[in-house]
C-alpha positions as CSV (number, residue, x, y, z in Angstrom):
1,M,0.0,0.0,0.0
2,K,1.4,3.4,-1.0
3,K,2.2,6.0,1.6
4,T,0.1,9.1,1.8
5,I,1.1,12.7,1.6
6,K,-0.2,13.0,5.2
7,Q,2.2,10.3,6.3
8,L,5.1,12.1,4.7
9,L,4.1,15.3,6.4
10,N,4.0,13.7,9.8
11,D,7.3,11.8,9.4
12,S,9.6,13.6,11.9
13,S,12.6,11.5,10.9
14,K,13.3,13.3,7.6
15,I,12.2,15.9,5.1
16,S,10.2,14.4,2.3
17,T,10.6,15.6,-1.3
18,V,7.9,15.6,-4.0
19,I,8.8,16.5,-7.6
20,G,6.8,18.0,-10.4
21,A,5.6,15.3,-12.8
22,N,2.6,16.1,-15.0
23,N,2.3,12.9,-16.9
24,A,2.7,9.2,-16.1
25,L,6.0,8.7,-17.8
26,I,7.7,11.5,-15.9
27,A,6.0,10.3,-12.7
28,E,7.5,6.8,-13.2
29,I,11.0,8.3,-13.7
30,A,10.4,10.3,-10.4
31,Q,9.5,7.1,-8.6
32,R,12.5,5.2,-9.9
33,S,14.7,8.2,-8.9
34,G,13.6,7.8,-5.3
35,Y,11.3,10.8,-4.8
36,D,8.7,10.4,-2.1
37,G,5.8,11.7,-4.2
38,V,4.9,13.7,-7.3
39,W,3.5,17.3,-7.6
40,V,0.9,17.8,-10.3
41,S,1.4,21.6,-10.7
42,S,-0.7,24.2,-12.4
43,F,2.4,25.8,-13.9
44,E,3.5,22.6,-15.5
45,S,0.0,21.4,-16.5
46,H,-0.5,24.7,-18.4
47,A,3.0,24.7,-19.9
48,W,2.6,21.2,-21.3
49,N,-0.6,22.5,-23.0
50,L,1.2,25.6,-24.3
51,L,-0.8,27.9,-22.0
52,P,0.1,30.5,-19.4
53,D,-0.6,29.5,-15.8
54,A,-3.8,31.5,-15.5
55,N,-6.7,29.3,-14.4
56,I,-7.3,28.2,-18.0
57,L,-7.4,24.4,-17.3
58,N,-10.2,23.1,-15.1
59,T,-11.0,20.3,-12.6
60,T,-11.8,17.9,-15.4
61,D,-8.4,18.5,-17.0
62,Y,-6.6,17.8,-13.8
63,F,-8.8,14.7,-13.1
64,D,-7.6,13.2,-16.4
65,T,-3.9,13.9,-15.6
66,I,-4.2,12.6,-12.0
67,S,-6.0,9.4,-12.9
68,K,-3.5,8.5,-15.6
69,I,-0.6,9.0,-13.2
70,S,-2.2,7.3,-10.2
71,D,-2.9,4.2,-12.3
72,R,0.8,3.7,-13.0
73,I,2.8,4.7,-9.9
74,D,3.0,3.7,-6.2
75,I,4.1,7.0,-4.7
76,P,1.5,9.6,-3.6
77,I,0.3,12.5,-5.7
78,L,0.0,16.1,-4.4
79,V,-2.2,18.3,-6.6
80,D,-1.8,22.0,-7.1
81,A,-5.4,23.2,-6.8
82,D,-4.7,26.9,-7.5
83,E,-6.9,29.1,-5.4
84,G,-9.4,26.3,-4.7
85,G,-11.9,27.7,-7.2
86,P,-13.8,30.9,-6.8
87,S,-15.9,29.6,-3.9
88,S,-16.0,26.9,-1.3
89,I,-18.6,25.1,-3.4
90,N,-15.9,24.7,-6.1
91,T,-13.4,23.6,-3.5
92,I,-15.7,20.8,-2.4
93,R,-15.9,19.5,-6.0
94,M,-12.1,19.7,-6.4
95,V,-11.6,17.6,-3.2
96,R,-14.1,15.0,-4.3
97,E,-12.8,14.7,-7.9
98,Y,-9.2,14.6,-6.9
99,E,-9.8,12.0,-4.3
100,K,-11.6,9.8,-6.9
101,A,-8.8,10.4,-9.4
102,G,-6.3,8.9,-7.0
103,A,-4.6,11.9,-5.5
104,S,-3.4,11.9,-1.9
105,A,-3.6,15.6,-1.2
106,M,-4.2,19.0,-2.7
107,C,-2.8,22.4,-2.0
108,F,-4.6,25.7,-2.6
109,E,-3.5,29.3,-2.0
110,D,-4.8,32.7,-1.0
111,N,-4.5,34.3,-4.4
112,P,-7.9,35.9,-5.3
113,S,-9.8,34.2,-8.1
114,P,-9.1,33.9,-11.0
115,K,-5.7,32.8,-9.8
116,R,-2.6,34.1,-11.6
117,C,0.9,32.6,-11.4
118,S,3.0,33.7,-8.5
119,F,5.8,34.6,-10.9
120,Y,3.8,36.8,-13.3
121,G,0.5,38.6,-13.4
122,M,-0.4,38.1,-9.8
123,K,-2.7,40.5,-8.0
124,Q,-1.3,42.4,-5.1
125,S,-4.0,41.5,-2.6
126,L,-4.7,38.3,-0.7
127,E,-8.0,36.5,-0.7
128,T,-10.3,37.6,2.1
129,P,-9.8,35.6,5.3
130,Q,-13.5,34.8,5.4
131,L,-13.5,33.2,1.9
132,M,-10.1,31.4,2.3
133,C,-11.0,30.0,5.7
134,G,-14.4,28.9,4.4
135,K,-12.7,27.0,1.6
136,I,-10.4,25.3,4.1
137,K,-13.2,24.2,6.3
138,A,-15.2,23.0,3.4
139,A,-12.3,20.9,2.0
140,V,-11.6,19.4,5.4
141,E,-15.3,18.6,6.3
142,K,-16.4,17.4,2.8
143,R,-13.5,15.1,1.9
144,T,-14.5,11.5,2.0
145,N,-11.1,10.2,3.0
146,E,-9.5,11.4,6.2
147,D,-6.1,10.5,4.8
148,F,-6.5,13.0,2.0
149,A,-4.4,16.0,3.1
150,I,-5.5,19.6,2.7
151,I,-2.5,21.9,2.4
152,T,-3.0,25.6,2.4
153,R,-0.5,28.2,1.1
154,T,-0.1,31.9,1.6
155,E,1.3,34.3,-0.9
156,A,1.9,37.0,1.7
157,L,5.7,37.0,1.3
158,I,5.5,36.9,-2.5
159,Q,3.1,39.9,-2.5
160,G,5.4,41.8,-0.1
161,H,3.0,41.9,2.8
162,G,5.8,40.7,5.2
163,Q,6.3,38.2,8.0
164,D,3.5,39.5,10.3
165,V,0.8,39.0,7.6
166,A,2.2,35.7,6.7
167,M,2.0,34.6,10.3
168,E,-1.5,35.9,10.7
169,R,-2.6,33.8,7.7
170,A,-0.8,30.8,9.1
171,R,-2.7,31.1,12.4
172,M,-6.1,31.5,10.6
173,Y,-5.5,28.5,8.3
174,N,-4.3,26.4,11.2
175,D,-7.4,27.3,13.1
176,S,-9.5,26.4,10.1
177,G,-8.2,22.9,10.1
178,C,-5.5,22.6,7.4
179,D,-3.3,19.5,7.5
180,A,-0.2,21.4,6.5
181,F,0.8,25.0,5.7
182,L,2.9,26.1,2.7
183,I,5.0,29.3,3.0
184,H,5.8,30.5,-0.4
185,S,8.6,32.9,-1.4
186,K,10.4,34.0,-4.6
187,S,13.4,35.4,-2.8
188,K,16.8,34.5,-4.2
189,T,17.8,33.2,-0.7
190,P,16.0,31.0,1.8
191,D,16.4,33.6,4.6
192,E,12.8,34.8,4.8
193,V,11.4,31.3,4.6
194,L,13.8,30.2,7.4
195,K,12.9,33.2,9.5
196,F,9.2,32.4,9.0
197,A,9.8,28.8,9.9
198,D,11.5,29.8,13.2
199,A,8.6,32.1,14.1
200,Y,6.0,29.5,13.1
201,H,7.4,26.8,15.4
202,K,7.9,29.3,18.2
203,A,4.3,30.2,17.9
204,G,3.4,26.5,18.5
205,L,1.3,26.1,15.3
206,R,0.5,22.5,14.8
207,A,0.3,21.9,11.0
208,P,3.6,20.7,9.3
209,L,5.4,23.2,7.2
210,V,5.9,22.9,3.4
211,C,8.0,25.0,1.0
212,V,8.8,25.3,-2.7
213,P,12.5,26.3,-3.1
214,T,12.3,27.2,-6.8
215,T,14.1,30.6,-6.6
216,Y,16.2,29.9,-3.5
217,N,17.3,26.5,-5.0
218,T,20.8,26.4,-3.4
219,V,19.3,25.6,0.0
220,S,19.9,22.0,1.0
221,N,17.2,19.6,2.3
222,D,19.3,19.3,5.5
223,T,19.0,23.0,6.1
224,L,15.2,22.9,5.5
225,F,14.9,19.9,7.8
226,D,16.8,21.7,10.5
227,A,14.4,24.6,10.2
228,G,11.4,22.3,10.7
229,I,10.2,22.0,7.1
230,S,8.4,18.7,6.7
231,L,8.0,18.6,2.9
232,A,9.8,20.3,0.0
233,I,8.2,20.6,-3.5
234,Y,10.7,20.5,-6.4
235,A,8.5,22.3,-8.9
236,N,8.9,23.1,-12.6
237,Y,12.1,21.3,-13.3
238,S,10.7,18.4,-15.3
239,V,9.2,20.8,-17.9
240,R,12.2,23.1,-17.9
241,A,14.6,20.1,-18.3
242,S,12.5,18.7,-21.1
243,V,12.4,21.9,-23.0
244,K,16.1,22.3,-22.8
245,A,17.0,18.8,-23.8
246,I,14.4,18.5,-26.6
247,T,15.4,21.9,-28.1
248,E,19.1,21.0,-28.1
249,I,18.5,17.6,-29.6
250,F,16.1,18.8,-32.3
251,E,18.5,21.6,-33.3
252,K,21.4,19.1,-33.4
253,M,19.5,16.7,-35.7
254,K,18.4,19.6,-37.9
255,Q,21.9,20.8,-38.3
256,G,23.4,17.4,-38.6
257,G,21.0,16.3,-41.3
258,S,20.1,12.9,-39.7
259,L,18.7,11.3,-36.6
260,S,22.1,9.9,-35.8
261,A,23.5,13.3,-34.9
262,A,21.7,12.9,-31.6
263,N,22.4,9.3,-30.9
264,D,24.5,10.0,-27.8
265,D,21.7,12.2,-26.4
266,V,18.8,9.8,-26.3
267,V,18.1,6.6,-24.4
268,S,17.7,3.3,-26.1
269,M,14.3,2.0,-27.2
270,E,14.7,-0.7,-24.7
271,T,14.8,1.9,-21.9
272,I,11.4,3.2,-23.1
273,F,10.1,-0.4,-23.4
274,D,11.1,-0.9,-19.7
275,L,9.5,2.3,-18.5
276,I,6.2,1.6,-20.2
277,R,6.2,-2.0,-19.0
278,V,6.1,-3.8,-22.3
279,D,7.0,-7.0,-20.4
280,Q,3.7,-6.8,-18.6
281,M,1.8,-6.4,-21.8
282,K,3.5,-9.5,-23.2
283,E,2.7,-11.5,-20.0
284,N,-0.9,-10.4,-20.3
285,Q,-1.1,-11.3,-23.9
286,E,0.2,-14.8,-23.2
287,R,-2.1,-15.3,-20.2
288,Y,-5.3,-13.8,-21.7
289,G,-4.7,-14.0,-25.5
290,S,-4.3,-11.2,-27.9
């Protein structure tokens, strides 16, 4: 039986790491690489569909992605649920649909609806406490599986509101019943996240802490663990790595005038056969007939 995100959050022996993987093939690679779980992000989901991260995809789109991944891997899935929808009614549907699709947790933030990416186009105000806390309570009370974790995220630091506002939001979201709290930052250093983590734990707040070290990516997991961070999300790198590798290989083949120009840059067909479990297909064909 696969571990849940909630179990990872409450494992005090180590920091857990989930990595962005928005299709089943990348999720399988993440699993084989030893990651604790996968992150189905809004940024990557939109990017794979050649769209900006601007609330263009919907719950049904994510359901399709989650269900295809959950069918093939044994590590848990954490879903980026943007702002949880425009109202608590939308949040309830997200919880129910993502549970059914096979996710283990979802995370939503206090960006006002319609959500815009934290790195571009974001509004400079946070969602009202009343609406955000209502969404949290709705998600917690209306989930059908108690093991499905509700993670809430504040954009207070990203929007420049400071540590006090971030801590105020942390208290409210904890009081509303979240299973974990994500402190987000786009600082080039981890200092403000580490400062927040210290204040958070001194305040005695119960929900485990989560972070996304995309912009302060030189910070080590050991440092985050020492600061009391329970889970780190390695976001965006699978799509960014894919774009870099594919662009370079496509250009090399174009310039070289043949496929063989990129022979040293691709895996063997046998590697792909192994990843997609051709051996299982053959076993099933033999057992059940073509």
